[in-house]
Residue frames as qw, qx, qy, qz and C-alpha x, y, z in Angstrom:
[[0.039, -0.923, -0.055, -0.379, -103.71, 15.93, -3.17],
 [0.654, -0.735, 0.151, 0.093, -101.54, 15.05, -0.21],
 [0.845, 0.027, 0.200, 0.494, -98.61, 14.09, -2.43],
 [0.383, 0.779, 0.103, 0.485, -98.17, 17.57, -3.99],
 [0.300, -0.912, 0.194, -0.202, -97.14, 19.41, -0.77],
 [0.833, -0.400, 0.320, 0.210, -94.76, 16.56, 0.06],
 [0.749, 0.384, 0.242, 0.482, -93.17, 16.77, -3.40],
 [0.152, 0.892, -0.003, 0.425, -92.85, 20.56, -3.17],
 [0.564, -0.787, 0.243, -0.060, -91.33, 20.27, 0.30],
 [0.879, -0.126, 0.311, 0.340, -88.82, 17.67, -0.93],
 [0.572, 0.622, 0.158, 0.511, -87.83, 19.85, -3.90],
 [0.136, -0.936, 0.088, -0.312, -87.39, 22.82, -1.59],
 [0.732, -0.606, 0.296, 0.098, -85.18, 20.85, 0.78],
 [0.833, 0.156, 0.288, 0.446, -83.05, 19.53, -2.09],
 [0.347, 0.804, 0.083, 0.475, -82.67, 23.05, -3.52],
 [0.380, -0.890, 0.181, -0.175, -81.68, 24.39, -0.11],
 [0.842, -0.364, 0.318, 0.240, -79.14, 21.62, 0.39],
 [0.724, 0.404, 0.238, 0.506, -77.65, 22.16, -3.06],
 [0.101, 0.912, 0.003, 0.398, -77.49, 25.93, -2.53],
 [0.573, -0.782, 0.245, -0.027, -75.77, 25.49, 0.81],
 [0.865, -0.131, 0.317, 0.365, -73.25, 23.06, -0.62],
 [0.560, 0.616, 0.173, 0.526, -72.44, 25.42, -3.50],
 [0.130, -0.950, 0.025, -0.283, -72.16, 28.44, -1.21],
 [0.599, -0.722, 0.345, 0.037, -69.58, 26.85, 1.05],
 [0.914, 0.167, 0.181, 0.322, -67.53, 25.05, -1.61],
 [0.076, -0.913, 0.301, 0.263, -64.05, 26.46, -2.09],
 [0.851, 0.473, -0.176, 0.148, -61.69, 25.45, -4.93],
 [0.827, -0.285, -0.074, 0.479, -58.11, 24.67, -3.98],
 [0.476, 0.242, 0.077, 0.842, -56.77, 27.83, -5.64],
 [0.205, -0.824, -0.290, -0.441, -59.18, 30.18, -3.79],
 [0.030, 0.477, -0.490, 0.729, -58.20, 32.44, -0.90],
 [0.201, -0.147, -0.899, 0.359, -59.14, 31.06, 2.51],
 [0.183, 0.396, 0.491, -0.754, -61.92, 33.63, 2.97],
 [0.423, 0.338, -0.324, -0.776, -63.43, 33.22, -0.53],
 [0.486, 0.158, 0.852, -0.117, -66.03, 30.75, -1.86],
 [0.012, 0.220, 0.718, 0.660, -68.04, 29.99, -4.99],
 [0.359, 0.112, 0.246, -0.893, -71.28, 31.97, -5.05],
 [0.527, 0.297, 0.757, -0.247, -74.68, 30.27, -5.45],
 [0.556, 0.747, 0.288, -0.223, -75.65, 32.23, -8.56],
 [0.739, 0.520, 0.043, 0.426, -72.23, 32.16, -10.22],
 [0.140, 0.801, -0.296, 0.502, -69.06, 34.11, -9.60],
 [0.640, -0.118, -0.606, 0.457, -67.60, 34.12, -6.12],
 [0.351, -0.863, -0.085, -0.353, -67.78, 35.89, -2.77],
 [0.552, 0.189, -0.526, 0.618, -65.22, 36.87, -0.14],
 [0.495, -0.803, -0.331, 0.036, -65.72, 37.72, 3.52],
 [0.457, 0.379, -0.218, 0.775, -63.70, 40.82, 4.44],
 [0.388, -0.662, -0.462, 0.443, -63.46, 42.96, 7.56],
 [0.205, 0.601, 0.129, 0.761, -64.06, 46.70, 7.17],
 [0.280, -0.586, 0.285, -0.705, -63.46, 48.53, 10.42],
 [0.327, -0.198, 0.809, -0.446, -65.18, 46.42, 13.07],
 [0.772, 0.281, 0.270, -0.503, -67.74, 44.88, 10.69],
 [0.370, -0.127, 0.850, 0.354, -67.46, 41.76, 8.54],
 [0.589, 0.531, 0.044, -0.608, -69.01, 42.11, 5.10],
 [0.700, 0.121, 0.662, 0.238, -69.29, 39.90, 2.03],
 [0.203, 0.617, -0.332, -0.683, -68.10, 41.10, -1.38],
 [0.792, 0.340, 0.504, -0.047, -69.46, 39.50, -4.55],
 [0.022, -0.554, 0.557, 0.618, -67.53, 39.17, -7.83],
 [0.826, 0.426, 0.055, -0.364, -68.87, 38.04, -11.20],
 [0.639, 0.561, -0.519, 0.084, -65.35, 36.95, -12.17],
 [0.912, -0.358, -0.172, 0.103, -63.43, 34.29, -10.22],
 [0.618, 0.439, -0.283, 0.587, -60.00, 35.94, -10.50],
 [0.161, -0.690, 0.288, -0.645, -60.39, 38.32, -7.50],
 [0.828, -0.440, 0.157, -0.311, -61.11, 35.27, -5.30],
 [0.943, 0.160, -0.190, 0.221, -58.13, 33.25, -6.45],
 [0.610, -0.658, 0.186, 0.401, -54.75, 33.25, -4.75],
 [0.276, 0.835, -0.405, -0.252, -51.84, 34.82, -6.63],
 [0.856, 0.337, -0.388, 0.053, -49.49, 32.44, -8.44],
 [0.225, 0.513, -0.649, 0.514, -46.83, 33.12, -5.81],
 [0.528, -0.304, 0.493, -0.621, -49.24, 32.31, -2.98],
 [0.945, 0.112, -0.061, -0.300, -50.46, 29.15, -4.74],
 [0.669, 0.443, -0.546, 0.241, -46.86, 28.01, -5.18],
 [0.064, -0.452, 0.646, -0.612, -46.16, 28.67, -1.51],
 [0.759, -0.155, 0.296, -0.558, -49.31, 26.75, -0.48],
 [0.927, 0.249, -0.255, -0.114, -48.39, 23.78, -2.70],
 [0.441, 0.482, -0.632, 0.416, -44.87, 23.78, -1.31],
 [0.366, -0.390, 0.540, -0.650, -46.26, 23.91, 2.22],
 [0.905, -0.019, 0.102, -0.412, -48.55, 20.92, 1.55],
 [0.820, 0.371, -0.422, 0.108, -45.69, 18.94, -0.01],
 [0.171, 0.493, -0.649, 0.554, -43.40, 19.74, 2.92],
 [0.616, -0.288, 0.404, -0.611, -46.16, 18.71, 5.33],
 [0.959, 0.128, -0.112, -0.224, -46.57, 15.39, 3.51],
 [0.634, 0.438, -0.543, 0.334, -42.82, 14.77, 3.54],
 [0.145, -0.477, 0.569, -0.653, -42.70, 15.80, 7.19],
 [0.813, -0.186, 0.203, -0.513, -45.53, 13.43, 8.04],
 [0.962, 0.192, -0.191, -0.037, -43.86, 10.48, 6.31],
 [0.809, 0.197, -0.274, 0.481, -40.17, 11.09, 6.99],
 [0.029, -0.831, 0.159, -0.533, -39.86, 14.17, 9.24],
 [0.721, -0.636, 0.207, -0.181, -39.30, 12.14, 12.38],
 [0.937, 0.147, -0.092, 0.302, -36.29, 10.33, 10.89],
 [0.529, -0.669, 0.175, 0.492, -32.81, 11.14, 12.16],
 [0.286, 0.823, -0.350, -0.343, -30.41, 12.95, 9.87],
 [0.208, 0.487, -0.818, -0.226, -28.91, 10.57, 7.27],
 [0.337, 0.094, 0.917, -0.193, -31.64, 7.97, 7.95],
 [0.434, 0.191, -0.405, -0.781, -34.07, 6.89, 5.24],
 [0.785, 0.058, 0.460, -0.412, -37.02, 4.48, 4.93],
 [0.143, -0.198, 0.888, 0.390, -36.66, 1.31, 2.85],
 [0.557, 0.059, -0.374, -0.739, -39.33, 0.49, 0.25],
 [0.615, -0.065, -0.778, -0.107, -39.47, -3.06, 1.55],
 [0.672, -0.683, -0.246, -0.147, -39.96, -1.90, 5.13],
 [0.737, -0.430, -0.081, 0.515, -37.67, -0.85, 7.93],
 [0.146, 0.986, -0.086, -0.001, -34.99, 1.75, 7.41],
 [0.829, 0.073, -0.072, 0.550, -31.28, 2.38, 6.99],
 [0.204, -0.968, 0.040, 0.140, -28.85, 5.00, 8.29],
 [0.643, 0.554, -0.272, 0.454, -25.49, 6.29, 7.11],
 [0.655, -0.752, -0.002, 0.074, -23.34, 6.14, 10.23],
 [0.407, 0.730, -0.436, 0.334, -19.83, 7.58, 10.64],
 [0.876, -0.468, -0.087, 0.081, -17.80, 5.36, 12.99],
 [0.395, -0.800, 0.330, 0.310, -14.55, 7.26, 12.61],
 [0.410, -0.258, 0.715, 0.504, -13.25, 5.35, 9.60],
 [0.186, 0.014, -0.592, -0.784, -15.76, 6.59, 7.07],
 [0.635, 0.017, 0.194, -0.747, -19.50, 6.14, 6.73],
 [0.017, -0.018, -0.991, -0.134, -21.13, 2.74, 6.75],
 [0.551, -0.193, -0.302, -0.754, -24.76, 1.78, 6.11],
 [0.109, 0.007, 0.905, -0.410, -26.72, 0.16, 8.90],
 [0.446, -0.248, -0.578, -0.637, -30.10, -1.41, 8.28],
 [0.232, -0.009, 0.712, -0.662, -32.92, -1.71, 10.80],
 [0.086, -0.341, -0.898, -0.265, -36.14, -3.68, 10.64],
 [0.146, -0.759, -0.589, 0.237, -38.05, -1.16, 12.78],
 [0.221, 0.764, 0.158, 0.585, -38.62, 2.50, 11.80],
 [0.500, -0.860, -0.076, -0.059, -38.37, 3.48, 15.47],
 [0.783, -0.310, 0.124, 0.525, -34.63, 2.70, 15.37],
 [0.464, 0.301, 0.276, 0.786, -34.17, 5.43, 12.73],
 [0.112, -0.824, -0.349, -0.433, -36.45, 8.08, 14.23],
 [0.114, 0.457, -0.392, 0.790, -35.63, 10.96, 16.56],
 [0.187, -0.308, -0.787, 0.500, -36.70, 10.98, 20.17],
 [0.054, -0.805, -0.579, -0.120, -39.96, 12.73, 21.06],
 [0.328, -0.784, -0.085, 0.521, -38.02, 15.53, 22.79],
 [0.346, -0.237, 0.471, 0.776, -35.86, 16.10, 19.70],
 [0.137, 0.500, 0.703, 0.487, -38.93, 16.20, 17.43],
 [0.175, -0.868, -0.440, 0.150, -40.63, 18.74, 19.72],
 [0.352, -0.640, 0.139, 0.669, -37.54, 20.98, 19.71],
 [0.290, 0.032, 0.619, 0.729, -37.29, 20.79, 15.90],
 [0.033, 0.678, 0.677, 0.285, -40.99, 21.60, 15.45],
 [0.247, -0.859, -0.259, 0.366, -40.72, 24.59, 17.80],
 [0.357, -0.431, 0.340, 0.756, -37.68, 25.89, 15.91],
 [0.202, 0.273, 0.698, 0.630, -39.42, 25.56, 12.54],
 [0.075, -0.804, -0.588, -0.038, -42.55, 27.28, 13.87],
 [0.294, -0.775, -0.053, 0.557, -40.52, 30.21, 15.18],
 [0.311, -0.199, 0.521, 0.770, -38.71, 30.52, 11.84],
 [0.113, 0.511, 0.729, 0.440, -42.03, 30.47, 9.95],
 [0.165, -0.870, -0.419, 0.199, -43.53, 33.15, 12.22],
 [0.330, -0.628, 0.173, 0.683, -40.42, 35.32, 11.82],
 [0.287, 0.050, 0.651, 0.701, -40.43, 34.87, 8.03],
 [0.021, 0.634, 0.693, 0.342, -44.12, 35.76, 7.68],
 [0.246, -0.895, -0.333, -0.164, -44.57, 38.44, 10.32],
 [0.658, -0.333, -0.134, 0.663, -41.10, 39.56, 11.44],
 [0.272, 0.200, 0.194, 0.921, -41.39, 42.75, 9.38],
 [0.219, -0.763, -0.549, -0.262, -44.63, 43.89, 11.02],
 [0.041, -0.622, 0.223, -0.749, -44.81, 47.15, 12.94],
 [0.087, -0.013, -0.799, 0.595, -45.00, 47.02, 16.70],
 [0.375, 0.287, 0.553, -0.687, -48.57, 46.31, 17.89],
 [0.620, 0.351, -0.321, -0.624, -49.57, 44.92, 14.47],
 [0.498, -0.117, 0.851, -0.119, -50.80, 41.35, 14.04],
 [0.193, 0.058, -0.772, -0.603, -51.88, 39.13, 11.11],
 [0.692, 0.062, 0.266, -0.668, -55.51, 38.07, 10.62],
 [0.552, -0.025, 0.831, 0.060, -56.32, 34.39, 9.89],
 [0.587, 0.640, 0.492, -0.063, -58.50, 35.43, 6.94],
 [0.565, 0.422, 0.214, 0.676, -55.77, 37.67, 5.48],
 [0.021, -0.829, -0.029, -0.558, -54.69, 41.24, 6.06],
 [0.498, -0.026, -0.569, 0.654, -53.78, 42.53, 9.51],
 [0.339, -0.869, -0.323, -0.158, -54.78, 44.62, 12.52],
 [0.439, 0.282, -0.345, 0.780, -52.87, 47.34, 14.37],
 [0.372, -0.757, -0.449, 0.295, -53.40, 48.91, 17.77],
 [0.360, 0.382, 0.089, 0.847, -53.06, 52.62, 17.02],
 [0.118, -0.533, -0.447, 0.708, -53.97, 56.01, 18.48],
 [0.267, 0.769, 0.492, 0.310, -56.43, 58.44, 16.94],
 [0.232, 0.641, -0.020, 0.731, -56.07, 62.24, 16.79],
 [0.485, -0.741, 0.065, -0.459, -57.26, 62.52, 20.42],
 [0.027, 0.529, -0.790, 0.309, -54.77, 59.92, 21.63],
 [0.800, -0.124, 0.373, -0.453, -57.36, 57.17, 22.20],
 [0.270, -0.241, 0.910, 0.200, -56.41, 53.53, 21.57],
 [0.751, 0.379, 0.052, -0.538, -58.19, 52.18, 18.48],
 [0.633, -0.074, 0.734, 0.234, -57.92, 48.99, 16.41],
 [0.416, 0.613, -0.299, -0.602, -57.29, 49.63, 12.70],
 [0.782, 0.112, 0.612, 0.035, -58.03, 46.80, 10.25],
 [0.226, 0.638, -0.480, -0.558, -56.28, 46.46, 6.87],
 [0.933, 0.279, 0.159, -0.166, -56.99, 44.00, 4.04],
 [0.676, 0.615, -0.317, 0.255, -53.44, 44.51, 2.73],
 [0.822, -0.468, -0.121, 0.300, -50.80, 43.10, 5.11],
 [0.583, 0.338, -0.027, 0.739, -48.18, 45.43, 3.57],
 [0.151, -0.781, -0.055, -0.603, -49.79, 48.34, 5.45],
 [0.750, -0.658, 0.014, -0.074, -48.74, 46.71, 8.73],
 [0.864, 0.066, -0.067, 0.495, -45.11, 46.25, 7.74],
 [0.336, -0.828, 0.063, 0.446, -42.41, 48.56, 9.08],
 [0.508, 0.838, -0.200, -0.004, -40.29, 50.52, 6.61],
 [0.917, -0.039, -0.060, 0.392, -36.92, 48.88, 6.11],
 [0.448, 0.553, -0.095, 0.696, -35.21, 52.26, 5.75],
 [0.226, -0.625, 0.240, -0.708, -36.32, 53.67, 9.10],
 [0.275, -0.012, -0.875, 0.399, -35.81, 52.04, 12.48],
 [0.349, -0.637, -0.664, -0.178, -38.98, 51.63, 14.50],
 [0.434, -0.632, -0.367, 0.528, -37.72, 53.71, 17.42],
 [0.240, -0.230, 0.179, 0.926, -36.72, 56.52, 15.04],
 [0.052, -0.382, -0.652, -0.653, -40.07, 56.65, 13.26],
 [0.211, 0.045, 0.391, -0.895, -42.46, 59.25, 14.77],
 [0.267, 0.440, 0.842, -0.160, -46.09, 58.24, 15.11],
 [0.028, -0.146, -0.445, -0.883, -48.27, 59.58, 12.32],
 [0.318, -0.552, -0.737, -0.226, -51.48, 58.98, 14.27],
 [0.401, -0.759, -0.381, 0.342, -50.91, 61.49, 17.10],
 [0.254, 0.883, -0.001, 0.395, -50.26, 65.21, 16.65],
 [0.690, -0.338, -0.189, 0.612, -47.00, 66.41, 18.16],
 [0.074, 0.987, 0.143, 0.007, -47.10, 70.23, 18.55],
 [0.441, -0.725, 0.367, 0.380, -43.39, 70.39, 19.43],
 [0.579, 0.010, 0.643, 0.500, -42.40, 68.52, 16.26],
 [0.352, 0.759, 0.491, 0.242, -44.78, 70.58, 14.12],
 [0.110, -0.981, 0.020, 0.159, -43.36, 73.86, 15.48],
 [0.517, -0.511, 0.513, 0.457, -39.78, 72.67, 14.90],
 [0.545, 0.315, 0.643, 0.436, -40.64, 71.72, 11.32],
 [0.193, 0.921, 0.324, 0.102, -42.24, 75.13, 10.73],
 [0.286, -0.884, 0.229, 0.290, -39.18, 76.97, 12.13],
 [0.597, -0.203, 0.611, 0.479, -36.87, 74.83, 10.02],
 [0.464, 0.595, 0.557, 0.346, -38.85, 75.72, 6.90],
 [0.006, -0.992, -0.099, 0.080, -38.63, 79.42, 7.77],
 [0.445, -0.660, 0.439, 0.416, -34.84, 79.17, 8.04],
 [0.577, 0.139, 0.664, 0.455, -34.64, 77.36, 4.69],
 [0.306, 0.825, 0.433, 0.193, -36.82, 79.99, 3.02],
 [0.184, -0.953, 0.092, 0.221, -34.73, 82.79, 4.51],
 [0.526, -0.418, 0.564, 0.480, -31.49, 81.22, 3.27],
 [0.520, 0.429, 0.628, 0.389, -32.94, 80.70, -0.20],
 [0.134, 0.955, 0.260, 0.042, -33.98, 84.35, -0.27],
 [0.343, -0.827, 0.284, 0.343, -30.52, 85.50, 0.85],
 [0.518, -0.227, 0.661, 0.494, -28.71, 83.45, -1.80],
 [0.516, 0.645, 0.552, 0.114, -31.17, 84.24, -4.59],
 [0.366, 0.904, 0.112, 0.190, -29.60, 86.51, -7.19],
 [0.502, -0.755, 0.260, 0.333, -26.19, 86.83, -5.44],
 [0.460, 0.779, -0.411, -0.113, -23.26, 87.69, -7.69],
 [0.921, 0.115, -0.312, 0.201, -20.65, 84.99, -8.22],
 [0.536, 0.227, -0.452, 0.676, -18.14, 84.89, -5.38],
 [0.244, -0.416, 0.239, -0.843, -20.49, 86.71, -2.97],
 [0.433, -0.273, -0.847, 0.145, -21.88, 85.18, 0.19],
 [0.346, -0.756, -0.268, -0.487, -24.62, 86.57, 2.46],
 [0.284, 0.061, -0.618, 0.731, -23.92, 88.06, 5.85],
 [0.065, -0.589, -0.694, 0.410, -26.43, 89.16, 8.53],
 [0.225, 0.873, 0.145, -0.407, -26.24, 92.52, 6.75],
 [0.318, 0.777, -0.431, -0.332, -25.01, 92.82, 3.18],
 [0.984, 0.170, -0.001, 0.056, -22.47, 90.31, 1.87],
 [0.415, -0.662, 0.519, 0.347, -18.79, 89.37, 1.57],
 [0.800, 0.593, 0.015, -0.091, -17.42, 89.08, -1.97],
 [0.693, -0.295, 0.416, 0.510, -14.19, 87.61, -3.30],
 [0.407, 0.877, 0.017, -0.257, -12.89, 90.08, -5.88],
 [0.563, 0.692, -0.445, 0.080, -9.47, 88.61, -6.69],
 [0.925, -0.277, -0.102, 0.239, -6.33, 86.91, -5.38],
 [0.251, -0.876, 0.365, 0.191, -2.96, 88.07, -4.02],
 [0.453, 0.616, -0.636, -0.103, 0.30, 87.00, -5.70],
 [0.147, -0.306, 0.901, -0.269, 0.48, 84.34, -2.97],
 [0.320, -0.177, -0.865, -0.343, -2.90, 82.93, -4.04],
 [0.027, -0.358, -0.730, 0.581, -4.96, 84.22, -1.13],
 [0.073, 0.710, 0.635, 0.294, -8.48, 85.54, -1.68],
 [0.067, 0.034, -0.126, 0.989, -9.05, 89.31, -1.70],
 [0.092, -0.601, -0.794, 0.007, -12.45, 89.98, -0.14],
 [0.042, -0.236, -0.028, -0.970, -14.65, 93.03, -0.02],
 [0.013, 0.436, 0.782, -0.444, -17.42, 93.71, 2.50],
 [0.132, -0.282, -0.400, -0.862, -20.54, 95.19, 0.93],
 [0.129, 0.174, 0.666, -0.713, -23.32, 96.50, 3.16],
 [0.540, 0.333, 0.063, -0.770, -26.07, 97.05, 0.57],
 [0.711, 0.200, 0.672, -0.045, -28.02, 94.24, -1.10],
 [0.573, 0.795, 0.044, -0.194, -27.98, 96.20, -4.35],
 [0.134, 0.773, -0.613, -0.095, -24.17, 95.80, -4.43],
 [0.442, -0.278, 0.849, -0.087, -24.40, 92.07, -3.64],
 [0.612, 0.346, 0.706, -0.086, -27.00, 90.94, -6.17],
 [0.209, 0.057, 0.608, 0.763, -27.31, 91.05, -9.92],
 [0.397, 0.394, 0.196, -0.806, -29.98, 93.35, -11.25],
 [0.712, 0.431, 0.545, -0.098, -32.45, 92.07, -13.79],
 [0.653, 0.742, 0.095, 0.118, -30.75, 91.98, -17.18],
 [0.179, -0.888, 0.411, 0.104, -27.33, 92.96, -15.74],
 [0.939, 0.243, -0.069, 0.235, -24.29, 91.49, -17.47],
 [0.147, 0.834, -0.417, 0.330, -20.73, 91.79, -16.32],
 [0.297, 0.317, -0.811, 0.391, -18.28, 90.51, -13.67],
 [0.168, 0.022, 0.798, -0.579, -20.18, 88.24, -11.31],
 [0.580, 0.414, 0.413, -0.567, -23.35, 88.33, -13.41],
 [0.060, -0.251, 0.770, 0.584, -22.58, 86.26, -16.52],
 [0.015, -0.312, -0.912, -0.268, -26.01, 84.66, -16.77],
 [0.100, 0.528, 0.516, -0.667, -28.17, 87.50, -15.49]]
């Protein structure tokens, strides 16, 4: 009788261990925040607002990296491996399969090959390696995040965060799963782009006045006879030319004389 509880306890522990191992396993082509689910499919941890939630998918495709991202990751791993093996070598220096290394050296009369028994003779100094690593890191940061808006930052799990202002002008942190939402428009300079998160009464009033002017101009030009142009009152029409080629104009004070009537055909109203 005492063996049964022990067996059940052992089975339970094994099941728990297997479940835990399956839950945390992540295939190489999965996103960094996605894992295989215990009961099949996959799950991804995402941030919505200030809360982290887990999304479940019956299909594995939503959890996989895009082909472009996989290619970039593979390239990154290969570059890291090359860097680890040969990155510390000086320019034009290479390891020898049999050990040691060789360098192509220009001594003023063309390049010659020098061989060394120790790799240290072909490698850069520690200071030079540090400077190169810092330069590469800065280039990688600029390539990945140089197009971000001001006050926007990438998230390690993907997506990005931005420090923004709400309608009342309070500082808030907005979280986005899509990093493209944090990128600045290439067509508009950052300093020229008005904030869309804070109401600007002055800008809104200016836009409203501008629209009124546009509507008024459209109304003034609507239905004008050919060669007629609106004036504060009435219009000015070109009715012919002098022998010297100068325009002959006529001032008309009434809108009825400036615009084509519905169905009117004749000089100045060919399409009415």
